[in-house]
C-alpha positions as CSV (number, residue, x, y, z in Angstrom):
1,M,7.8,-2.2,10.5
2,S,9.2,0.8,8.7
3,Q,7.8,4.3,8.8
4,I,6.4,3.8,5.3
5,D,4.5,0.7,6.2
6,K,2.9,2.5,9.1
7,Q,1.4,5.2,6.8
8,S,-2.3,4.8,6.3
9,G,-2.9,3.9,2.6
10,G,0.7,2.7,2.1
11,E,3.5,4.1,0.0
12,K,1.5,5.1,-3.1
13,E,-0.8,7.3,-1.0
14,M,2.0,9.1,0.8
15,R,2.1,12.8,0.0
16,F,5.3,14.3,-1.4
17,E,5.9,16.5,1.7
18,E,5.6,13.4,4.0
19,A,8.0,11.4,1.9
20,F,10.5,14.2,1.5
21,K,10.5,14.9,5.3
22,R,11.0,11.3,6.1
23,L,13.8,11.1,3.5
24,Q,15.5,14.1,5.1
25,E,15.3,12.4,8.5
26,I,16.9,9.2,7.0
27,V,19.7,11.2,5.4
28,N,20.5,12.9,8.6
29,S,20.6,9.6,10.5
30,L,22.8,8.0,7.9
31,E,25.2,10.9,7.9
32,S,25.6,10.6,11.7
33,G,27.6,7.4,11.3
34,Q,26.3,6.1,14.6
35,M,24.2,3.3,13.3
36,P,24.7,-0.5,13.1
37,L,25.2,-1.9,9.6
38,E,21.8,-3.7,9.5
39,D,19.9,-0.6,10.6
40,L,21.9,1.4,8.0
41,L,20.9,-1.0,5.2
42,Q,17.2,-0.8,6.3
43,K,17.3,3.0,6.3
44,Y,19.0,3.0,2.9
45,E,16.3,0.7,1.5
46,E,13.5,2.9,2.9
47,G,15.3,6.0,1.6
48,R,15.4,4.5,-1.9
49,R,11.6,3.8,-1.8
50,L,10.9,7.3,-0.6
51,L,13.1,8.8,-3.3
52,K,11.1,6.9,-5.9
53,I,7.9,8.2,-4.4
54,C,9.2,11.8,-4.5
55,D,10.4,11.4,-8.0
56,E,7.0,10.0,-9.1
57,K,5.1,12.8,-7.4
58,L,7.4,15.5,-9.0
59,N,6.9,13.9,-12.4
60,E,3.2,13.9,-12.0
61,A,3.2,17.5,-11.0
62,E,5.4,18.4,-14.0
63,Q,3.0,16.6,-16.3
64,R,0.0,18.5,-14.8
65,I,1.8,21.8,-15.3
66,I,2.6,20.9,-18.9
67,V,-1.1,20.0,-19.6
68,L,-2.4,23.2,-17.9
69,S,0.1,25.4,-19.7
70,A,-0.9,23.9,-23.0
71,K,-4.6,24.4,-22.3
72,E,-3.9,28.0,-21.2
73,E,-1.9,28.7,-24.4
74,N,-4.6,27.2,-26.5
75,S,-7.4,29.2,-24.9
76,C,-5.3,32.4,-25.1
77,G,-4.7,31.7,-28.8
78,A,-8.3,31.1,-29.5
79,K,-9.3,34.5,-27.8
80,E,-6.8,36.4,-29.9
81,N,-8.4,35.2,-33.2
């Protein structure tokens, strides 16, 4: 069972910081070059899933910032009139 499968709530509930930390660990282990091919492939697959989680979380955060910025600009514009 992979590290992701062990997380309570599964992949979709994993926080960005958790996914990013685990991704860094995987990159470090892959760069060591001291891993059997089968283990390397499993780590690579896990890393791809984690990368997707991180990307989704960052996109969600970016969208929230855009919405908040637009609301702030609208409320500032309304106060000036």
